[in-house]
N, C-alpha and C positions, 0 to 999 in steps of 0.2 A: 517684720514691719509695726510699725509706730501706731500703738495701740490712743495715746495724746492725740492723735491728727482725729480720727473718726470719731471721739467725744466733743469734740472742740470745735468740731464745724460750723456750732450754732455761732461760738466766736469769735470766730475767724472768717468766715463770707460775708457778714456783713458788713466786716471793716475794709474786707477784699479793696484795691484799686478795680476801675470799671475795664481798665487794659486785662489785667491778669482774670477777670469774670468771664469776657470774650473770650481767654485762649484758655479756659477750659470750657467751655461751652460749645465751642467749636470741637471737644471730640469729645464731647460729654456721653454719648453715643459706646464710644468704643472703650469697654473695660481692660485693653490691653496697652491703650494710651497712656505713654509715660506724663506727669505732672511735668511740663517747661522748666528747667533752671530758674528763669527768672521768677515765677511764678511759685517753685519751692523758697524760695528766697525770704521772697515776701511774706508767706506765711508763715516759717518759719522764724520771724521776728514777730508776726502777731502773737504765737502760741509760747515763742521762747524755746522750740526742741527743737530737733531734727524730726521734717515731715517724712511720712513712705512715696514711695515714687509712682505712685497713682490712685487713684481716690477711688474706694470701696463700692460694692453697688450702695451700701446704706446712704453712703455721702453723695452721690449720685441720685438716689431720692430725695433726700434731702433738698442739692439743687434746685432738682425741678419743682419740689414744691414750692419755692421759694421766685424761681420767674413764674408762676400761673398766675394767671389772669386775674383778680378778683370780681365779683359780680356787685 
């Protein structure tokens, strides 16, 4: 697993395309779901390095916090 992905989600998530975000959100609750190739390429371009094949629990938690409504 590439640790860069885990440590850099704060950098790539806000810059990820809406389509890529929707692809990740569609399977966010399934820890066994692989990051699709198109999304992986986009993330790799943003971080400048290869990425893991699936999100870590910490990354899934981070994404959940980013999509919660703010009161």
